[in-house]
SETI-276354 format. One record per residue (C-alpha): chain; x, y, z; residue in three letters. Coordinates in nm, 3 decimals, always signed. Layout:
 mol       X       Y       Z type
   A       X       Y       Z  ALA
...
//
This chain:
 mol       X       Y       Z type
   A  +0.000  +0.000  +0.000  UNK
   A  +0.121  +0.349  -0.076  UNK
   A  +0.010  +0.688  +0.046  UNK
   A  +0.094  +0.997  -0.154  UNK
   A  +0.058  +1.346  -0.018  UNK
   A  +0.025  +1.622  -0.273  UNK
   A  +0.073  +1.990  -0.212  UNK
   A  +0.020  +2.288  -0.435  UNK
   A  +0.337  +2.490  -0.398  UNK
   A  +0.400  +2.763  -0.310  UNK
   A  +0.045  +2.811  -0.176  UNK
   A  +0.065  +2.511  +0.058  UNK
   A  +0.431  +2.548  +0.155  UNK
   A  +0.351  +2.562  +0.528  UNK
   A  +0.145  +2.242  +0.512  UNK
   A  +0.419  +2.075  +0.311  UNK
   A  +0.681  +2.162  +0.574  UNK
   A  +0.454  +2.032  +0.851  UNK
   A  +0.431  +1.697  +0.673  UNK
   A  +0.803  +1.684  +0.601  UNK
   A  +0.898  +1.768  +0.961  UNK
   A  +0.639  +1.545  +1.132  UNK
   A  +0.899  +1.282  +1.222  UNK
   A  +1.120  +1.545  +1.385  UNK
   A  +0.825  +1.676  +1.584  UNK
   A  +0.737  +1.325  +1.704  UNK
   A  +1.097  +1.272  +1.814  UNK
   A  +1.091  +1.599  +2.009  UNK
   A  +0.764  +1.502  +2.176  UNK
   A  +0.912  +1.165  +2.275  UNK
   A  +1.218  +1.338  +2.423  UNK
   A  +0.995  +1.572  +2.623  UNK
   A  +0.799  +1.277  +2.759  UNK
   A  +1.123  +1.108  +2.861  UNK
   A  +1.231  +1.429  +3.034  UNK
   A  +0.905  +1.436  +3.233  UNK
   A  +0.950  +1.067  +3.319  UNK
   A  +1.302  +1.134  +3.442  UNK
   A  +1.182  +1.424  +3.656  UNK
   A  +0.903  +1.208  +3.795  UNK
   A  +1.153  +0.944  +3.907  UNK
   A  +1.407  +1.178  +4.066  UNK
   A  +1.210  +1.450  +4.243  UNK
   A  +1.107  +1.465  +4.604  UNK
   A  +0.758  +1.323  +4.672  UNK
   A  +0.593  +1.663  +4.724  UNK
   A  +0.725  +1.785  +4.388  UNK
   A  +0.654  +1.457  +4.211  UNK
   A  +0.275  +1.498  +4.224  UNK
   A  +0.288  +1.803  +3.996  UNK
   A  +0.502  +1.621  +3.739  UNK
   A  +0.288  +1.306  +3.756  UNK
   A  -0.024  +1.514  +3.687  UNK
   A  +0.142  +1.705  +3.405  UNK
   A  +0.272  +1.387  +3.245  UNK
   A  -0.066  +1.217  +3.273  UNK
   A  -0.231  +1.512  +3.098  UNK
   A  +0.050  +1.516  +2.841  UNK
   A  +0.006  +1.145  +2.759  UNK
   A  -0.373  +1.176  +2.738  UNK
   A  -0.341  +1.469  +2.501  UNK
   A  -0.082  +1.297  +2.285  UNK
   A  -0.293  +0.982  +2.277  UNK
   A  -0.553  +1.175  +2.080  UNK
   A  -0.301  +1.222  +1.798  UNK
   A  -0.124  +0.885  +1.796  UNK
   A  -0.248  +0.566  +1.636  UNK
//
């Protein structure tokens, strides 16, 4: 199976760049999640609750966009 994205350039240049850079964005999002996970594991308990809540919200939000 193949999927082909077509863009009318230069009118859709921004959309084209979004599609081209999507892998880079996903990698950055993964790195941010790993940062939050690291913080969650190494903070004091009273600080950890804030990170746990933020990461939970982060993962729920990202789950809406991931297969």
